[in-house]
C-alpha positions as CSV (number, residue, x, y, z in Angstrom):
1,X,182.3,-129.2,-5.3
2,X,183.5,-132.6,-6.5
3,X,182.6,-135.8,-4.8
4,X,186.3,-136.6,-3.8
5,X,186.7,-133.0,-2.5
6,X,183.7,-133.3,-0.1
7,X,184.9,-136.7,1.1
8,X,188.3,-135.3,1.8
9,X,187.1,-132.2,3.6
10,X,184.9,-134.3,5.8
11,X,187.7,-136.7,6.9
12,X,187.5,-135.5,10.5
13,X,183.8,-136.5,10.6
14,X,183.6,-139.6,8.4
15,X,179.9,-140.4,9.2
16,X,178.6,-136.9,8.5
17,X,178.1,-137.3,4.7
18,X,176.0,-140.4,5.0
19,X,173.9,-139.1,7.9
20,X,173.1,-136.0,5.9
21,X,172.4,-137.7,2.6
22,X,170.0,-140.2,4.2
23,X,167.7,-137.3,5.1
24,X,166.7,-136.5,1.5
25,X,165.4,-139.1,-0.9
26,X,166.6,-137.2,-4.0
27,X,170.2,-137.6,-2.8
28,X,170.1,-141.4,-2.8
29,X,172.3,-141.6,-6.0
30,X,175.0,-139.6,-4.2
31,X,174.7,-141.7,-1.1
32,X,175.5,-144.8,-3.1
33,X,178.5,-143.0,-4.7
34,X,179.9,-142.1,-1.2
35,X,179.3,-145.6,0.0
36,X,181.5,-146.7,-2.9
37,X,184.2,-144.2,-2.4
38,X,187.0,-146.7,-1.5
39,X,186.3,-148.6,-4.6
40,X,186.2,-145.5,-6.7
41,X,189.6,-144.3,-5.3
42,X,191.2,-147.7,-5.7
43,X,190.1,-147.9,-9.4
44,X,190.8,-144.1,-9.9
45,X,187.4,-143.8,-11.5
46,X,187.8,-140.1,-12.4
47,X,184.4,-139.6,-14.0
48,X,182.7,-140.5,-10.7
49,X,185.2,-139.0,-8.3
50,X,185.2,-135.7,-10.2
51,X,181.4,-135.6,-10.4
52,X,180.1,-132.2,-9.4
53,X,177.7,-132.3,-6.5
54,X,174.6,-130.3,-6.2
55,X,175.2,-127.1,-4.2
56,X,172.2,-127.8,-1.8
57,X,173.8,-131.2,-0.9
58,X,177.2,-129.6,-0.3
59,X,175.6,-126.8,1.8
60,X,173.7,-129.3,3.9
61,X,176.9,-131.3,4.7
62,X,179.2,-128.3,5.2
63,X,176.6,-126.7,7.5
64,X,177.1,-129.5,10.0
65,X,180.9,-129.8,9.6
66,X,182.8,-128.8,12.7
67,X,185.7,-127.2,10.9
68,X,187.0,-123.7,11.1
69,X,189.1,-121.8,8.5
70,X,191.0,-118.6,9.2
71,X,191.3,-115.6,6.9
72,X,194.1,-113.2,7.5
73,X,194.3,-109.5,6.7
74,X,196.8,-110.2,3.9
75,X,194.4,-112.6,2.1
76,X,195.6,-116.0,3.2
77,X,193.1,-118.6,4.1
78,X,194.5,-121.1,6.6
79,X,193.5,-124.2,8.5
80,X,194.9,-122.7,11.7
81,X,194.9,-119.2,13.1
82,X,198.1,-117.4,12.3
83,X,197.4,-114.1,14.1
84,X,195.0,-112.5,16.6
85,X,193.3,-110.6,13.8
86,X,192.5,-113.6,11.7
87,X,188.8,-114.0,11.0
88,X,187.3,-117.4,11.7
89,X,185.0,-118.8,9.0
90,X,182.9,-121.9,9.1
91,X,183.3,-124.5,6.3
92,X,180.0,-123.4,4.9
93,X,181.0,-119.7,5.0
94,X,184.3,-120.5,3.3
95,X,182.5,-122.5,0.6
96,X,180.1,-119.6,0.0
97,X,183.0,-117.2,-0.4
98,X,185.6,-119.2,-2.2
99,X,184.1,-122.5,-3.5
100,X,184.7,-126.1,-2.7
101,X,188.2,-126.6,-4.2
102,X,189.7,-124.0,-1.8
103,X,188.3,-126.0,1.2
104,X,190.3,-129.0,0.2
105,X,193.4,-127.1,-0.8
106,X,193.7,-125.4,2.6
107,X,193.5,-128.7,4.4
108,X,196.0,-130.3,2.0
109,X,198.6,-127.4,2.0
110,X,197.8,-125.6,5.2
111,X,197.1,-122.3,3.4
112,X,195.9,-120.7,0.2
113,X,196.0,-117.1,-0.9
114,X,192.5,-116.1,-1.8
115,X,192.9,-112.3,-2.4
């Protein structure tokens, strides 16, 4: 998952990333990058915004994110339930199944076909 994608996905809990990254000394580099996110966006520093984050860092953050995705029987992943048979998935569970880009796409577009 890219730096900008994790930042975007966590927009409903803006303090979550920093609180999680402070817990591990080996994540200090990434903590500084997230603290500079506004500057990186303003300058469109693609090399830093598109940096791939370590999976253990992403899992740690997403494990605490209070965000639910919904998978329908017809293979659509949505940010809101569409039917009574939709399966609720945590952000971490969705990441494990479909990867980080899908998390952000669903929030941006409302739904993404995953199968």
